[in-house]
MARDO-147678 format. One record per residue (C-alpha): residue in three letters; x, y, z; residue number from 0. Coordinates in nm, 3 decimals, padded with zeros to 5 digits. Layout:
<atoms>
ATOM   rest        c1        c2        c3    nr
ATOM    ALA         X         Y         Z   NUM
...
</atoms>
This chain:
<atoms>
ATOM   rest        c1        c2        c3    nr
ATOM    MET    08.623    03.028    15.678     0
ATOM    LEU    08.546    02.770    15.414     1
ATOM    PHE    08.332    03.028    15.239     2
ATOM    ILE    08.626    03.273    15.210     3
ATOM    LYS    08.847    02.995    15.067     4
ATOM    TYR    08.589    02.932    14.793     5
ATOM    ILE    08.570    03.302    14.709     6
ATOM    VAL    08.948    03.329    14.687     7
ATOM    LEU    08.961    03.013    14.475     8
ATOM    LEU    08.691    03.150    14.242     9
ATOM    PHE    08.876    03.478    14.215    10
ATOM    PHE    09.203    03.310    14.110    11
ATOM    LEU    09.027    03.074    13.869    12
ATOM    SER    08.837    03.359    13.701    13
ATOM    ASN    09.162    03.555    13.661    14
ATOM    TYR    09.333    03.246    13.523    15
ATOM    PHE    09.066    03.193    13.258    16
ATOM    THR    09.055    03.559    13.156    17
ATOM    LEU    09.433    03.568    13.124    18
ATOM    SER    09.447    03.243    12.931    19
ATOM    SER    09.177    03.360    12.689    20
ATOM    GLN    09.376    03.669    12.587    21
ATOM    GLU    09.596    03.647    12.280    22
ATOM    LEU    09.966    03.685    12.327    23
ATOM    ILE    10.133    03.901    12.061    24
ATOM    LEU    10.504    03.849    12.017    25
ATOM    LYS    10.718    04.126    11.876    26
ATOM    ASP    11.037    04.072    11.681    27
ATOM    TYR    11.332    04.017    11.908    28
ATOM    ILE    11.690    03.896    11.915    29
ATOM    ILE    11.880    03.717    12.189    30
ATOM    GLU    12.229    03.848    12.250    31
ATOM    ASN    12.448    03.728    12.541    32
ATOM    ASN    12.145    03.577    12.717    33
ATOM    ASP    11.962    03.913    12.690    34
ATOM    THR    11.640    03.944    12.495    35
ATOM    ILE    11.624    04.265    12.291    36
ATOM    LEU    11.293    04.374    12.144    37
ATOM    LEU    11.310    04.522    11.794    38
ATOM    ILE    11.049    04.797    11.792    39
ATOM    ASP    11.044    05.157    11.680    40
ATOM    ILE    11.020    05.409    11.957    41
ATOM    PRO    10.902    05.754    11.848    42
ATOM    SER    11.162    06.023    11.897    43
ATOM    ILE    11.098    06.304    12.137    44
ATOM    GLU    11.245    06.646    12.082    45
ATOM    VAL    11.326    06.847    12.388    46
ATOM    LEU    11.331    07.222    12.349    47
ATOM    SER    11.551    07.429    12.567    48
ATOM    PHE    11.491    07.797    12.608    49
ATOM    THR    11.759    08.043    12.709    50
ATOM    ASP    11.522    08.246    12.924    51
ATOM    ASN    11.156    08.304    13.005    52
ATOM    LYS    11.120    08.566    12.728    53
ATOM    GLU    11.212    08.309    12.465    54
ATOM    LYS    10.957    08.066    12.610    55
ATOM    ILE    10.685    08.332    12.585    56
ATOM    LYS    10.789    08.410    12.225    57
ATOM    TYR    10.764    08.038    12.146    58
ATOM    ARG    10.409    08.021    12.281    59
ATOM    ILE    10.307    08.326    12.079    60
ATOM    LEU    10.470    08.174    11.771    61
ATOM    LYS    10.282    07.849    11.832    62
ATOM    ARG    09.948    08.029    11.844    63
ATOM    LYS    10.026    08.210    11.519    64
ATOM    VAL    10.154    07.899    11.339    65
ATOM    LEU    09.844    07.701    11.434    66
ATOM    LYS    09.631    07.989    11.306    67
ATOM    VAL    09.792    08.020    10.961    68
ATOM    TYR    09.894    07.659    10.890    69
ATOM    PRO    09.549    07.566    10.752    70
ATOM    TYR    09.592    07.843    10.491    71
ATOM    ALA    09.922    07.690    10.380    72
ATOM    ILE    09.759    07.347    10.346    73
ATOM    TYR    09.471    07.502    10.153    74
ATOM    THR    09.721    07.672    09.922    75
ATOM    LYS    09.901    07.343    09.860    76
ATOM    GLU    09.578    07.162    09.776    77
ATOM    LYS    09.453    07.447    09.558    78
ATOM    LEU    09.782    07.452    09.365    79
ATOM    LYS    09.751    07.079    09.294    80
ATOM    GLN    09.398    07.135    09.168    81
ATOM    ILE    09.505    07.432    08.952    82
ATOM    GLU    09.795    07.236    08.801    83
ATOM    ASN    09.564    06.944    08.719    84
ATOM    ASP    09.310    07.178    08.562    85
ATOM    LEU    09.576    07.362    08.361    86
ATOM    GLU    09.707    07.033    08.218    87
ATOM    GLY    09.365    06.981    08.058    88
ATOM    ILE    09.367    07.327    07.896    89
ATOM    SER    09.561    07.345    07.571    90
ATOM    LYS    09.552    07.712    07.469    91
ATOM    LYS    09.762    07.975    07.645    92
ATOM    ARG    09.483    08.235    07.635    93
ATOM    LYS    09.239    07.996    07.806    94
ATOM    LYS    09.500    07.914    08.071    95
ATOM    LYS    09.544    08.285    08.142    96
ATOM    ARG    09.168    08.333    08.167    97
ATOM    TYR    09.143    08.034    08.403    98
ATOM    THR    09.415    08.168    08.635    99
ATOM    LYS    09.241    08.508    08.645   100
ATOM    GLU    08.913    08.338    08.741   101
ATOM    VAL    09.086    08.136    09.012   102
ATOM    SER    09.259    08.451    09.139   103
ATOM    LYS    08.926    08.635    09.155   104
ATOM    PHE    08.765    08.341    09.336   105
ATOM    LEU    09.050    08.325    09.590   106
ATOM    LYS    09.032    08.701    09.653   107
ATOM    GLU    08.661    08.670    09.728   108
ATOM    GLU    08.701    08.359    09.942   109
ATOM    LEU    09.018    08.443    10.137   110
ATOM    GLY    09.070    08.816    10.084   111
ATOM    GLU    08.904    08.933    10.404   112
ATOM    LYS    09.071    08.661    10.613   113
ATOM    MET    09.414    08.751    10.471   114
ATOM    ARG    09.365    09.119    10.549   115
ATOM    LYS    09.301    09.030    10.913   116
ATOM    LEU    09.639    08.859    10.951   117
ATOM    THR    09.909    09.045    11.140   118
ATOM    ARG    10.248    09.116    10.982   119
ATOM    THR    10.416    08.829    11.163   120
ATOM    GLU    10.132    08.592    11.072   121
ATOM    GLY    10.176    08.691    10.708   122
ATOM    ASN    10.549    08.630    10.737   123
ATOM    ILE    10.486    08.287    10.889   124
ATOM    LEU    10.233    08.209    10.615   125
ATOM    VAL    10.490    08.285    10.344   126
ATOM    LYS    10.734    08.047    10.513   127
ATOM    LEU    10.471    07.776    10.553   128
ATOM    ILE    10.365    07.803    10.189   129
ATOM    TYR    10.729    07.746    10.094   130
ATOM    ARG    10.745    07.454    10.339   131
ATOM    GLU    10.441    07.287    10.185   132
ATOM    THR    10.503    07.359    09.816   133
ATOM    LYS    10.887    07.388    09.802   134
ATOM    VAL    10.835    07.701    09.589   135
ATOM    SER    10.851    08.059    09.713   136
ATOM    THR    10.535    08.267    09.710   137
ATOM    TYR    10.704    08.509    09.471   138
ATOM    LYS    10.771    08.232    09.219   139
ATOM    LEU    10.413    08.108    09.249   140
ATOM    LEU    10.280    08.457    09.179   141
ATOM    LYS    10.522    08.496    08.889   142
ATOM    GLN    10.425    08.160    08.742   143
ATOM    TYR    10.048    08.203    08.764   144
ATOM    ARG    09.994    08.582    08.754   145
ATOM    GLY    10.302    08.715    08.573   146
ATOM    SER    10.621    08.903    08.656   147
ATOM    LEU    10.462    09.245    08.693   148
ATOM    ASN    10.201    09.119    08.938   149
ATOM    ALA    10.468    08.932    09.137   150
ATOM    MET    10.689    09.245    09.155   151
ATOM    PHE    10.393    09.453    09.272   152
ATOM    TRP    10.310    09.213    09.555   153
ATOM    GLN    10.676    09.177    09.649   154
ATOM    THR    10.697    09.557    09.680   155
ATOM    MET    10.382    09.562    09.894   156
ATOM    ALA    10.524    09.285    10.112   157
ATOM    LYS    10.852    09.478    10.157   158
ATOM    ILE    10.654    09.781    10.276   159
ATOM    TYR    10.506    09.561    10.549   160
ATOM    ASP    10.842    09.406    10.648   161
ATOM    ASN    10.783    09.079    10.465   162
ATOM    ASP    10.959    08.905    10.177   163
ATOM    LEU    10.774    08.679    09.933   164
ATOM    LYS    11.107    08.532    09.819   165
ATOM    GLN    11.203    08.396    10.161   166
ATOM    GLU    11.245    08.025    10.208   167
ATOM    PHE    11.178    07.791    10.497   168
ATOM    ASN    11.510    07.677    10.646   169
ATOM    PRO    11.477    07.498    10.983   170
ATOM    GLU    11.841    07.384    10.980   171
ATOM    ASN    11.985    07.736    10.992   172
ATOM    ILE    11.711    07.968    11.121   173
ATOM    ARG    11.600    07.923    11.481   174
ATOM    GLU    11.245    08.057    11.425   175
ATOM    ASP    11.196    07.813    11.135   176
ATOM    MET    11.320    07.531    11.359   177
ATOM    TYR    11.057    07.627    11.616   178
ATOM    ILE    10.789    07.641    11.345   179
ATOM    GLU    10.884    07.292    11.226   180
ATOM    HIS    10.874    07.164    11.585   181
ATOM    ILE    10.533    07.323    11.644   182
ATOM    ILE    10.386    07.160    11.333   183
ATOM    ILE    10.526    06.815    11.413   184
ATOM    GLN    10.406    06.833    11.775   185
ATOM    ALA    10.061    06.958    11.669   186
ATOM    LYS    10.025    06.669    11.422   187
ATOM    LEU    10.133    06.417    11.688   188
ATOM    GLU    09.887    06.564    11.938   189
ATOM    GLY    09.604    06.579    11.682   190
ATOM    GLU    09.574    06.957    11.682   191
ATOM    LEU    09.620    06.973    11.303   192
</atoms>
């Protein structure tokens, strides 16, 4: 019996010393009406509600497609920054035009085959995501770097395939864009992107 008392005593003493050796971190707080209120930021959680099972399935399909094409939108954003920095260092208009043609040729070789494998809806999502990342429509980007004629040609081709290079990303008014924004935020929080 005495042996069990010593074991219990040792157990409590070891817990006491491990607890006392830990640092205590105090957060900011206020005391109001004898209540202590911690002042910390709690991340917001968005709850999606679907009207029916079909909409839930459409959301999952949309999520798969957004996660597939989002890296292309990020790549476009980074490439545009690089192009703008490079163009600032070029003084002559003719050399700028030659540089943009070389970049265009490089991008066609690097991404051309991958872009051709995208479905129509993935292409549509990509156009929206490029606008989301750059705040400029794909049409305006083409017009700025490749010229009006080239931009009109690609806009016509996009219209044939039920797309629009002039469309903007508007999550406040368009439900699909709201879902896309939600998917991207959740994927970043979960470490998928």
